[in-house]
C-alpha positions in Angstrom: -2.6 58.2 59.6 -3.6 58.9 63.2 -7.0 60.3 62.0 -7.6 57.3 59.9 -6.9 54.9 62.8 -9.1 57.0 65.0 -11.9 56.7 62.4 -11.5 53.0 62.1 -11.6 52.5 65.9 -14.8 54.5 66.5 -17.2 52.2 68.3 -20.5 53.7 67.0 -21.5 52.6 63.6 -25.3 52.8 63.6 -27.6 55.6 62.3 -31.2 55.8 63.2 -33.2 56.8 60.1 -36.6 57.0 61.9 -35.9 60.6 63.0 -34.5 63.7 61.3 -34.5 65.0 57.8 -35.3 62.5 55.0 -33.2 64.1 52.3 -30.2 64.3 54.8 -30.6 60.6 55.7 -30.9 59.5 52.1 -28.0 61.5 50.7 -25.9 60.9 53.8 -26.4 57.1 53.3 -26.2 57.1 49.5 -23.3 59.4 48.9 -20.5 57.3 50.6 -22.2 54.2 49.2 -22.1 55.7 45.7 -18.4 56.6 46.0 -17.7 53.2 47.5 -19.5 51.5 44.7 -17.5 53.5 42.2 -14.3 52.3 43.8 -15.7 48.7 43.8 -16.4 49.1 40.0 -12.8 50.2 39.7 -11.7 46.6 40.3 -12.8 45.4 36.9 -12.6 48.8 35.2 -8.9 49.2 36.1 -8.4 45.6 35.0 -9.9 46.3 31.6 -8.1 49.7 31.3 -4.7 48.1 32.0 -5.1 45.2 29.6 -6.7 47.4 27.0 -3.8 49.8 27.0 -0.8 47.6 27.9 -1.6 44.0 26.8 -3.9 43.5 23.7 -7.3 44.0 22.2 -8.1 40.3 22.8 -7.1 40.6 26.5 -9.4 43.7 26.7 -12.3 41.7 25.3 -11.5 38.7 27.5 -11.5 40.7 30.8 -14.4 42.9 29.8 -16.8 40.3 28.5 -16.8 37.9 31.5 -19.0 40.2 33.6 -22.2 38.2 33.1 -20.4 35.0 34.4 -19.1 36.8 37.5 -22.4 38.6 38.1 -24.4 35.3 38.0 -22.8 34.1 41.2 -22.2 37.5 42.8 -25.8 38.4 42.0 -27.1 35.4 43.8 -25.1 36.2 46.9 -25.9 39.9 46.8 -29.6 39.1 46.7 -29.2 36.7 49.6 -27.3 39.2 51.6 -29.9 41.8 51.0 -32.3 39.5 52.9 -30.0 39.7 55.9 -29.9 43.5 55.5 -33.6 43.9 55.5 -34.1 41.7 58.6 -31.4 43.6 60.4 -32.8 47.0 59.5 -36.3 46.1 60.6 -35.2 44.6 63.9 -32.9 47.7 64.4 -35.8 50.0 63.7 -38.0 48.1 66.2 -35.2 48.3 68.8 -34.7 44.6 69.1 -30.9 44.5 69.3 -30.7 40.9 70.5 -32.4 39.8 67.3 -30.0 42.0 65.3 -27.0 40.2 66.9 -28.5 36.8 66.2 -29.1 37.7 62.5 -25.5 39.0 62.2 -24.0 35.8 63.5 -26.3 33.6 61.4 -25.4 35.7 58.3 -21.7 35.3 59.0 -21.9 31.5 59.1 -24.0 31.3 55.9 -21.4 33.5 54.2 -18.5 31.2 55.2 -20.4 28.1 53.9 -21.2 29.9 50.6 -17.6 30.9 50.1 -16.7 27.2 49.7 -19.6 26.4 47.5 -19.2 29.4 45.2 -15.5 28.8 44.8 -16.1 25.3 43.6 -19.1 26.2 41.4 -17.3 29.2 39.9 -14.2 27.3 38.8 -16.2 24.3 37.6 -18.7 26.3 35.5 -16.2 28.6 33.8 -15.6 26.6 30.6 -19.3 25.9 30.1 -20.3 29.5 30.6 -17.7 30.7 28.1 -19.0 28.3 25.6 -22.6 29.5 26.1 -21.4 33.0 25.4 -19.9 31.8 22.1 -16.6 33.3 23.1 -14.3 33.6 20.1 -11.2 31.3 19.9 -8.8 34.2 20.1 -10.3 35.4 23.4 -11.1 32.1 25.1 -7.7 31.2 26.7 -7.4 34.6 28.4 -11.1 34.7 29.5 -10.7 31.3 31.1 -7.4 32.2 32.9 -9.0 35.4 34.3 -12.1 33.7 35.6 -10.3 30.7 37.1 -8.1 33.0 39.3 -11.0 35.3 40.1 -13.3 32.5 41.4 -10.4 30.9 43.3 -10.2 34.1 45.4 -13.9 35.0 45.5 -14.1 34.5 49.3 -12.8 38.0 50.0 -15.5 39.6 47.9 -18.3 37.6 49.5 -17.1 38.3 53.1 -16.8 42.0 52.3 -20.3 42.2 50.7 -22.0 40.5 53.7 -20.0 42.6 56.2 -20.7 45.9 54.5 -24.4 44.9 54.1 -24.6 44.4 57.8 -23.1 47.9 58.5 -25.4 49.5 55.9 -28.5 47.9 57.5 -27.9 50.0 60.6 -27.3 53.1 58.6 -23.5 53.0 58.3 -22.3 53.4 54.7 -19.1 55.4 55.5 -16.9 52.5 56.7 -17.7 50.2 53.7 -16.7 53.2 51.6 -13.3 53.7 53.3 -12.5 50.0 53.1 -13.3 50.0 49.4 -11.0 53.1 48.8 -8.1 51.2 50.4 -8.7 48.0 48.4 -9.2 49.9 45.1 -5.9 51.7 45.5 -4.2 48.4 46.2 -5.9 46.8 43.2 -4.7 49.7 40.9 -1.1 49.5 42.1 -0.9 45.8 41.8 -2.5 45.8 38.4 0.3 48.1 37.1 3.0 46.1 38.9 1.9 42.7 37.8 1.3 43.8 34.2 4.0 46.3 33.5 6.8 45.0 35.8 6.2 41.2 35.8 4.4 41.0 32.4 1.7 38.7 33.8 -1.2 39.9 31.5 -4.7 38.9 32.4 -3.5 36.6 35.1 -1.8 39.6 36.8 -4.9 41.7 36.8 -7.0 38.8 38.2 -4.5 38.2 41.0 -4.4 41.9 41.8 -8.2 41.9 42.1 -8.5 39.0 44.5 -5.7 40.3 46.7 -7.5 43.7 47.0 -10.8 42.0 47.7 -9.2 40.0 50.5 -8.0 43.2 52.1 -11.5 44.7 52.1 -12.8 41.5 53.7 -10.2 41.7 56.5 -11.0 45.4 57.2 -14.8 44.9 57.4 -14.4 41.8 59.6 -12.1 43.6 62.0 -14.6 46.5 62.2 -17.5 44.2 63.1 -15.4 42.5 65.8 -14.2 45.8 67.3 -17.5 47.7 67.4 -19.6 48.0 70.5 -22.8 48.4 68.4 -25.6 45.8 68.2 -23.9 44.4 65.0 -20.8 43.4 66.9 -19.4 40.1 65.6 -18.2 37.7 68.3 -16.4 34.7 66.8 -17.3 32.3 69.6 -21.0 33.0 69.1 -21.0 32.1 65.4 -23.9 29.7 64.8 -27.0 29.4 62.7 -30.2 30.5 64.3 -32.8 28.7 62.2 -35.5 31.3 62.9 -33.2 34.1 61.7 -32.0 32.1 58.7 -35.7 31.4 57.7 -36.4 35.2 57.7 -33.2 35.9 55.7 -34.2 33.3 53.2 -37.7 34.6 53.0 -36.5 37.9 51.7 -33.1 37.0 50.3 -33.9 34.0 48.1 -36.3 35.8 45.7 -33.8 38.6 45.4 -31.0 36.1 44.9 -32.9 34.3 42.2 -33.8 37.5 40.4 -30.3 38.8 40.4 -28.6 35.5 39.4 -31.0 34.6 36.7 -30.9 38.1 35.2 -27.1 38.0 35.2 -27.2 34.5 33.7 -29.5 35.7 30.9 -26.9 38.3 30.1 -24.6 35.4 29.1 -26.9 34.9 26.2 -27.1 38.6 25.5 -23.3 38.6 25.4 -23.5 35.8 22.8 -25.5 38.0 20.5 -22.8 40.7 20.9 -20.0 38.3 20.4 -21.5 37.3 17.0 -20.3 40.6 15.6 -16.6 40.0 16.5 -13.9 41.1 18.9 -14.2 44.9 17.9 -17.9 44.8 18.8 -17.1 42.9 22.0 -14.6 45.6 22.9 -17.0 48.4 22.1 -19.7 46.7 24.3 -17.1 46.3 27.1 -16.3 50.0 27.0 -20.0 50.8 27.0 -20.7 48.4 29.9 -18.1 50.0 32.1 -19.5 53.5 31.6 -23.1 52.2 31.9 -22.3 50.6 35.2 -20.9 53.9 36.6 -24.0 55.8 35.4 -26.4 53.4 37.1 -24.6 53.7 40.4 -26.3 56.8 41.8 -29.8 55.3 41.3 -28.7 52.0 42.7 -27.1 53.7 45.8 -30.4 55.6 46.4 -32.3 52.3 45.9 -30.2 50.7 48.7 -30.7 53.8 50.8 -34.5 53.5 50.3 -34.3 49.8 51.3 -32.7 50.6 54.6 -34.8 53.7 55.2 -38.1 51.8 54.5 -36.9 48.8 56.6 -36.1 50.9 59.7 -39.2 53.1 59.5 -41.6 50.3 58.9 -39.9 48.4 61.8 -41.0 51.3 64.0 -44.5 51.6 62.4 -43.8 54.9 60.5 -45.6 54.1 57.2 -46.2 57.7 56.0 -42.5 58.6 56.6 -41.4 55.4 54.8 -43.6 56.4 51.7 -42.3 60.0 51.7 -38.7 58.6 51.7 -39.5 56.6 48.6 -40.8 59.6 46.8 -37.8 61.6 47.8 -35.4 58.9 46.7 -37.1 58.7 43.3 -36.8 62.4 42.7 -33.1 62.4 43.6 -32.5 59.4 41.3 -34.2 61.1 38.3 -32.1 64.2 38.9 -28.9 62.2 38.9 -29.8 60.2 35.8 -30.4 63.4 33.8 -27.3 65.1 35.1 -25.1 62.1 34.0 -26.9 61.5 30.7 -26.0 64.9 29.2 -22.1 64.6 29.4 -22.3 61.0 28.2 -24.2 62.1 25.0 -21.7 64.9 24.5 -18.4 63.1 25.2 -19.1 59.5 24.2 -16.0 59.1 21.9 -13.7 60.5 24.6 -15.1 58.2 27.2 -14.7 55.1 25.0 -11.1 56.2 24.1 -10.2 56.0 27.8 -10.6 52.2 27.6 -9.6 51.4 24.0 -8.0 53.6 21.3 -8.8 51.5 18.3 -10.9 53.4 15.8 -13.5 50.7 15.2 -14.0 50.2 18.9 -14.5 53.9 19.6 -17.1 54.2 16.8 -19.1 51.2 18.1 -18.8 52.1 21.8 -19.9 55.7 21.1 -22.9 54.5 19.1 -24.0 52.2 21.9 -23.7 55.0 24.5 -25.7 57.5 22.4 -28.4 55.0 21.6 -29.0 53.7 25.2 -28.1 56.6 27.6 -31.3 58.7 27.0 -33.3 55.8 28.5 -31.5 55.8 31.9 -34.4 57.8 33.4 -36.6 54.7 33.0 -34.4 52.7 35.3 -35.0 55.0 38.3 -38.6 53.7 38.7 -37.8 50.0 38.8 -34.7 50.5 41.0 -36.2 52.8 43.7 -39.6 51.0 43.9 -38.0 47.6 44.0 -35.6 48.7 46.7 -38.5 50.1 48.7 -40.6 46.9 48.3 -37.6 44.8 49.5 -37.3 47.1 52.5 -40.9 46.2 53.5 -40.0 42.5 53.2 -41.6 42.0 49.8 -38.9 40.7 47.5 -41.1 38.3 45.6 -42.9 40.9 43.5 -39.7 42.6 42.3 -38.3 39.2 41.5 -41.2 38.2 39.3 -41.4 41.6 37.5 -37.7 41.8 36.9 -37.4 38.2 35.7 -40.3 38.7 33.3 -38.8 42.0 32.0 -35.1 41.4 32.0 -35.1 37.7 31.1 -38.3 36.5 29.4 -39.1 39.7 27.5 -35.6 40.6 26.6 -34.6 37.1 25.4 -37.8 37.0 23.3 -37.0 40.4 21.9 -33.4 39.4 21.0 -34.5 36.1 19.4 -37.1 37.7 17.3 -34.9 40.6 16.2 -31.9 38.4 15.4 -33.8 35.7 13.5 -36.8 37.4 11.9 -36.5 41.2 11.7 -33.1 42.8 11.8 -29.9 41.2 13.1 -28.0 44.5 13.4 -26.0 45.6 16.4 -28.4 48.6 16.9 -31.5 46.6 17.2 -29.7 44.1 19.4 -28.5 46.6 22.0 -31.9 48.3 22.1 -33.1 45.2 23.9 -31.8 46.8 27.1 -33.9 50.0 27.2 -36.9 47.9 26.0 -36.5 45.7 29.0 -36.2 48.8 31.3 -39.4 50.2 29.9 -41.4 47.0 30.6 -39.9 46.6 34.1 -40.4 50.2 35.2 -44.0 50.2 33.9 -44.9 47.0 35.7 -43.1 48.0 38.9 -44.8 51.4 39.0 -48.2 49.9 38.5 -47.6 47.2 41.2 -46.2 49.8 43.7 -49.2 52.1 43.2 -51.8 49.3 43.5 -50.2 47.4 46.4 -48.1 50.1 48.1 -46.0 49.6 51.2 -49.1 49.7 53.4 -50.0 46.2 52.4 -46.5 44.8 52.7 -45.7 42.5 55.7 -42.8 42.9 57.9 -40.5 39.9 57.7 -39.5 40.2 61.4 -41.6 38.6 64.1 -43.6 40.6 66.6 -42.3 39.1 69.8 
């Protein structure tokens, strides 16, 4: 306990990525971020595991199928907070710590305002979104109950995401990781207590989640207040600097739109899955949980490349920034192949962890085996998009990803379902098809435009 308190009270949180080994910086940043993201995913994964094993198949489908709705709002905020991260990392690389402090306080005020807005929107939009997904009648009541509680407590998640994004922008991915470990343990314990002891069903797992997220928000806020680094949060200095907010919006809004619209489009993808019934929904839920975990290494490396590129370009080190992107891509491909092999070999066992129903295991295993060989495609769009955002260019990734993950994928699904083959296999292959289009377009754009023609979002003063 003494060591944990000592770690929490350390004043230094920043890491300068403009000097030293590139691989060491990328892995040192991505590794705790990866493990932290795994723990963050445990929130919903543990929820689905508990209800799948101790409540009912309908409850499992209800909790597992609401991801697109949650991710629509969370995606928008995550994109916006990435804008703050890019601005902070570039100012930090340039050594302009006064600008870093101004951006931190502006980001905090924006987050508090969005907490109110997103709580209202989330609760209000829940019934409509569930209808758009064509949620079956036997699943609808539990889905609605889970989402209502989740959005009522979404403030904790938003504050944690912004706070951890600020720390990561200056190279610190360790403390966000530790805070997530604490909150994930709390979530797991409360899930079991609320469901097994108090028999609260989906309401219990939702309540456990928002309590755990609130704890992570408190931890990251206290860390920002206690640190002596340039990202120190001083409550009396909370105000919006319109110059900083303009820079945050310049990078953040395109990323926010891309993430939110992509997540919203998955509401319609889910409607295609729901057409095949609750067993198929459960199989897709199990696949989605495993899929999310497999994608985490490349997503962590993509975030590492964003911070790495931001800091190095802020200091004018273009060749080093470009070398870091190549290194991140190689590490990402290695991780994708390393994870793909066991998924192909042990698909039934992985699905069984979430749901033991025979039909669900067969469907979930089939989905994993069809889609997992294509994970190597995702590395290109994830790493290059992260690098482009680090340079201040978030508009191009937004356009490419919206065209690939929304326009192309929805056209694919509509044509397949209505004119060619409305089978579950052809429907789920819309995902790798979208990855292929996105990665090809992102690769071409990156090679043609490159980071050298990107513009720093920070001012030169």
